[in-house]
GURO-186817 format. One record per residue (C-alpha): residue number from 1; z, y, x. Coordinates in steps of 0.1 Angstrom, whole numbers. Layout:
[rec NUM; [Z; Y; X]];
...
***
This chain:
[rec 1; [229; 1538; -59]];
[rec 2; [250; 1567; -45]];
[rec 3; [218; 1586; -38]];
[rec 4; [189; 1583; -62]];
[rec 5; [154; 1576; -47]];
[rec 6; [129; 1604; -53]];
[rec 7; [94; 1594; -40]];
[rec 8; [74; 1621; -59]];
[rec 9; [87; 1655; -52]];
[rec 10; [74; 1675; -81]];
[rec 11; [84; 1712; -83]];
[rec 12; [104; 1716; -115]];
[rec 13; [117; 1681; -115]];
[rec 14; [149; 1677; -135]];
[rec 15; [167; 1656; -109]];
[rec 16; [193; 1685; -104]];
[rec 17; [198; 1689; -141]];
[rec 18; [207; 1653; -147]];
[rec 19; [245; 1660; -147]];
[rec 20; [240; 1686; -175]];
[rec 21; [216; 1664; -196]];
[rec 22; [237; 1632; -192]];
[rec 23; [264; 1640; -218]];
[rec 24; [237; 1641; -245]];
[rec 25; [221; 1607; -237]];
[rec 26; [233; 1580; -262]];
[rec 27; [247; 1548; -250]];
[rec 28; [229; 1523; -273]];
[rec 29; [193; 1526; -261]];
[rec 30; [168; 1498; -265]];
[rec 31; [138; 1516; -249]];
[rec 32; [139; 1548; -229]];
[rec 33; [107; 1568; -230]];
[rec 34; [96; 1596; -206]];
[rec 35; [60; 1605; -217]];
[rec 36; [56; 1636; -194]];
[rec 37; [68; 1616; -164]];
[rec 38; [56; 1634; -133]];
[rec 39; [84; 1625; -109]];
[rec 40; [102; 1605; -136]];
[rec 41; [135; 1618; -122]];
[rec 42; [154; 1613; -155]];
[rec 43; [141; 1577; -159]];
[rec 44; [153; 1570; -123]];
[rec 45; [186; 1584; -133]];
[rec 46; [188; 1564; -165]];
[rec 47; [177; 1531; -147]];
[rec 48; [204; 1536; -121]];
[rec 49; [230; 1537; -148]];
[rec 50; [214; 1509; -169]];
[rec 51; [211; 1533; -198]];
[rec 52; [185; 1512; -216]];
[rec 53; [172; 1477; -218]];
[rec 54; [136; 1488; -210]];
[rec 55; [118; 1519; -198]];
[rec 56; [84; 1534; -206]];
[rec 57; [70; 1562; -184]];
[rec 58; [37; 1579; -191]];
[rec 59; [16; 1607; -179]];
[rec 60; [-17; 1622; -192]];
[rec 61; [-29; 1623; -156]];
[rec 62; [-41; 1587; -149]];
[rec 63; [-36; 1589; -111]];
[rec 64; [1; 1597; -116]];
[rec 65; [5; 1566; -138]];
[rec 66; [-15; 1546; -112]];
[rec 67; [9; 1559; -85]];
[rec 68; [39; 1548; -104]];
[rec 69; [24; 1514; -109]];
[rec 70; [19; 1508; -72]];
[rec 71; [53; 1523; -64]];
[rec 72; [69; 1499; -88]];
[rec 73; [49; 1467; -81]];
[rec 74; [36; 1472; -45]];
[rec 75; [63; 1492; -27]];
[rec 76; [56; 1478; 8]];
[rec 77; [19; 1483; 6]];
[rec 78; [23; 1518; -9]];
[rec 79; [47; 1529; 18]];
[rec 80; [24; 1516; 45]];
[rec 81; [-6; 1534; 30]];
[rec 82; [14; 1567; 28]];
[rec 83; [25; 1562; 64]];
[rec 84; [-12; 1557; 75]];
[rec 85; [-23; 1589; 57]];
[rec 86; [7; 1609; 70]];
[rec 87; [1; 1599; 106]];
[rec 88; [-35; 1609; 103]];
[rec 89; [-23; 1645; 106]];
[rec 90; [-29; 1661; 140]];
[rec 91; [-21; 1695; 154]];
[rec 92; [-57; 1701; 163]];
[rec 93; [-71; 1692; 128]];
[rec 94; [-62; 1720; 105]];
[rec 95; [-87; 1707; 79]];
[rec 96; [-70; 1673; 74]];
[rec 97; [-53; 1682; 42]];
[rec 98; [-86; 1695; 27]];
[rec 99; [-102; 1662; 38]];
[rec 100; [-76; 1642; 19]];
[rec 101; [-79; 1665; -11]];
[rec 102; [-117; 1661; -12]];
[rec 103; [-113; 1623; -9]];
[rec 104; [-88; 1623; -37]];
[rec 105; [-109; 1644; -59]];
[rec 106; [-138; 1620; -54]];
[rec 107; [-120; 1587; -57]];
[rec 108; [-86; 1595; -74]];
[rec 109; [-67; 1573; -50]];
[rec 110; [-30; 1575; -61]];
[rec 111; [-15; 1574; -26]];
[rec 112; [-38; 1602; -15]];
[rec 113; [-23; 1621; -44]];
[rec 114; [12; 1613; -32]];
[rec 115; [4; 1628; 2]];
[rec 116; [-11; 1659; -14]];
[rec 117; [20; 1664; -36]];
[rec 118; [43; 1661; -6]];
[rec 119; [23; 1684; 16]];
[rec 120; [11; 1711; -8]];
[rec 121; [27; 1745; -12]];
[rec 122; [62; 1743; -26]];
[rec 123; [53; 1708; -40]];
[rec 124; [37; 1729; -68]];
[rec 125; [8; 1707; -81]];
[rec 126; [-22; 1725; -94]];
[rec 127; [-52; 1709; -111]];
[rec 128; [-85; 1723; -124]];
[rec 129; [-84; 1725; -161]];
[rec 130; [-120; 1713; -165]];
[rec 131; [-125; 1689; -136]];
[rec 132; [-89; 1676; -131]];
[rec 133; [-94; 1681; -94]];
[rec 134; [-64; 1688; -72]];
[rec 135; [-67; 1725; -63]];
[rec 136; [-34; 1734; -45]];
[rec 137; [-35; 1743; -8]];
[rec 138; [-13; 1729; 20]];
[rec 139; [20; 1743; 31]];
[rec 140; [15; 1753; 68]];
[rec 141; [53; 1752; 74]];
[rec 142; [58; 1715; 71]];
[rec 143; [41; 1681; 72]];
[rec 144; [55; 1666; 40]];
[rec 145; [81; 1638; 36]];
[rec 146; [83; 1616; 67]];
[rec 147; [71; 1580; 63]];
[rec 148; [105; 1564; 69]];
[rec 149; [122; 1586; 42]];
[rec 150; [92; 1579; 19]];
[rec 151; [94; 1542; 24]];
[rec 152; [131; 1542; 15]];
[rec 153; [124; 1563; -16]];
[rec 154; [95; 1540; -28]];
[rec 155; [115; 1508; -23]];
[rec 156; [145; 1523; -40]];
[rec 157; [125; 1533; -70]];
[rec 158; [108; 1499; -72]];
[rec 159; [142; 1482; -71]];
[rec 160; [154; 1503; -100]];
[rec 161; [123; 1499; -122]];
[rec 162; [105; 1467; -114]];
[rec 163; [105; 1441; -141]];
[rec 164; [118; 1464; -169]];
[rec 165; [93; 1493; -169]];
[rec 166; [60; 1498; -185]];
[rec 167; [37; 1526; -171]];
[rec 168; [11; 1541; -194]];
[rec 169; [-15; 1568; -191]];
[rec 170; [-26; 1590; -220]];
[rec 171; [-16; 1614; -247]];
[rec 172; [21; 1617; -251]];
[rec 173; [20; 1611; -289]];
[rec 174; [1; 1579; -283]];
[rec 175; [27; 1569; -257]];
[rec 176; [55; 1574; -283]];
[rec 177; [38; 1557; -312]];
[rec 178; [58; 1524; -308]];
[rec 179; [92; 1542; -305]];
[rec 180; [118; 1534; -331]];
[rec 181; [152; 1548; -341]];
[rec 182; [169; 1524; -316]];
[rec 183; [151; 1542; -287]];
[rec 184; [155; 1575; -269]];
[rec 185; [129; 1599; -256]];
[rec 186; [133; 1624; -228]];
[rec 187; [105; 1650; -226]];
[rec 188; [97; 1676; -200]];
[rec 189; [63; 1689; -210]];
[rec 190; [46; 1719; -194]];
[rec 191; [60; 1752; -204]];
[rec 192; [39; 1774; -226]];
[rec 193; [38; 1799; -197]];
[rec 194; [20; 1774; -175]];
[rec 195; [-3; 1761; -203]];
[rec 196; [-20; 1793; -215]];
[rec 197; [-29; 1826; -199]];
[rec 198; [-36; 1832; -163]];
[rec 199; [-12; 1807; -147]];
[rec 200; [-28; 1774; -158]];
[rec 201; [-14; 1746; -136]];
[rec 202; [-23; 1714; -152]];
[rec 203; [-53; 1692; -157]];
[rec 204; [-45; 1692; -195]];
[rec 205; [-21; 1718; -209]];
[rec 206; [0; 1714; -241]];
[rec 207; [-4; 1740; -268]];
[rec 208; [29; 1748; -285]];
[rec 209; [16; 1741; -320]];
[rec 210; [7; 1706; -310]];
[rec 211; [41; 1701; -294]];
[rec 212; [57; 1712; -326]];
[rec 213; [36; 1689; -346]];
[rec 214; [46; 1659; -324]];
[rec 215; [83; 1668; -325]];
[rec 216; [82; 1670; -363]];
[rec 217; [67; 1635; -364]];
[rec 218; [95; 1622; -342]];
[rec 219; [121; 1639; -364]];
[rec 220; [105; 1623; -395]];
[rec 221; [108; 1589; -378]];
[rec 222; [145; 1595; -369]];
[rec 223; [139; 1591; -332]];
[rec 224; [165; 1606; -309]];
[rec 225; [152; 1628; -282]];
[rec 226; [160; 1655; -257]];
[rec 227; [134; 1681; -247]];
[rec 228; [134; 1704; -217]];
[rec 229; [110; 1732; -226]];
[rec 230; [114; 1770; -224]];
[rec 231; [137; 1790; -202]];
[rec 232; [141; 1822; -183]];
[rec 233; [143; 1835; -148]];
[rec 234; [157; 1869; -143]];
[rec 235; [143; 1889; -172]];
[rec 236; [112; 1868; -176]];
[rec 237; [111; 1842; -205]];
[rec 238; [88; 1812; -205]];
[rec 239; [76; 1811; -240]];
[rec 240; [93; 1817; -274]];
[rec 241; [121; 1793; -286]];
[rec 242; [110; 1764; -308]];
[rec 243; [112; 1770; -345]];
[rec 244; [144; 1763; -364]];
[rec 245; [125; 1742; -390]];
[rec 246; [126; 1713; -365]];
[rec 247; [164; 1711; -370]];
[rec 248; [171; 1708; -333]];
[rec 249; [202; 1719; -313]];
[rec 250; [193; 1743; -285]];
[rec 251; [215; 1743; -253]];
[rec 252; [211; 1766; -223]];
[rec 253; [215; 1748; -189]];
[rec 254; [221; 1767; -157]];
[rec 255; [194; 1755; -132]];
[rec 256; [206; 1775; -102]];
[rec 257; [187; 1801; -81]];
[rec 258; [150; 1804; -86]];
[rec 259; [133; 1790; -55]];
[rec 260; [101; 1809; -62]];
[rec 261; [120; 1842; -67]];
[rec 262; [139; 1835; -34]];
[rec 263; [106; 1830; -16]];
[rec 264; [94; 1864; -30]];
[rec 265; [126; 1881; -18]];
[rec 266; [143; 1883; -52]];
[rec 267; [177; 1870; -61]];
[rec 268; [173; 1855; -96]];
[rec 269; [189; 1827; -115]];
[rec 270; [171; 1802; -138]];
[rec 271; [183; 1791; -172]];
[rec 272; [165; 1762; -190]];
[rec 273; [166; 1752; -226]];
[rec 274; [175; 1717; -237]];
[rec 275; [166; 1708; -273]];
[rec 276; [184; 1678; -287]];
[rec 277; [183; 1660; -321]];
[rec 278; [215; 1670; -340]];
[rec 279; [230; 1635; -337]];
[rec 280; [233; 1639; -300]];
[rec 281; [256; 1670; -298]];
[rec 282; [267; 1703; -312]];
[rec 283; [255; 1738; -304]];
[rec 284; [272; 1756; -275]];
[rec 285; [268; 1794; -273]];
[rec 286; [276; 1794; -236]];
[rec 287; [254; 1786; -206]];
[rec 288; [264; 1752; -195]];
[rec 289; [270; 1748; -158]];
[rec 290; [276; 1717; -136]];
[rec 291; [312; 1712; -127]];
[rec 292; [317; 1708; -90]];
[rec 293; [339; 1678; -95]];
[rec 294; [309; 1657; -107]];
[rec 295; [284; 1669; -82]];
[rec 296; [289; 1640; -59]];
[rec 297; [288; 1614; -87]];
[rec 298; [253; 1627; -97]];
[rec 299; [240; 1632; -61]];
[rec 300; [203; 1630; -60]];
***
């Protein structure tokens, strides 16, 4: 596909970083794993290039996994349901988003969640740490992805993933338990800065010590992986670097202007870390940027 489908518009999705991550993806992959799937942007990129024979996408949030299941296996029905929810919006019903949010929090319907993600502020999902309820408010400036565009994205994603993708829900280490040295894992877990402290954004955060424990296990099993984790915007860093004892190569990828800083009236650039197993590439002391010549090739 010249333009990749993207039905779940998560803030922080790595779809725009795919050109920078691509050179570190091996060519001989049996199973591609993405255990912190969210929008599964990198899996869609990989499937579009036939990077692996099979794909496994997982998420600790069961409704996200359920949403991917219906997108992949029931694209027409899912698109129709989204259209029904989207068209329920009316100019005179300012409480409609809250009605859908309350309905989702009660029944955990995955397509209700899709609408909430598309319509919420900056596509920045927020969940209660104790209840798992969706807590983000609606963006008053827009109505979310239009049904025609969503239908195209859903059907495109289904075409790429159907028949060769397993969707699982649960802990990331459990998802990766079957992985072997012939496979490849791409991980984009919550940053430490959004897991602890005041800015808790997820139904279940990931403490850094447990992340390190899991990465050490993958290293002991000779599993190849790439991990997007910490980074910096302006002068603010999101968590300390991972320890050298893991034996990983750390690369710095230029992620462009910070959208959140722009909305706050600041002009700041974002740099994200990519940790790779040493067999995938060598250290580069420079910040890696996307060459303009390949922007069209990786259009998302």
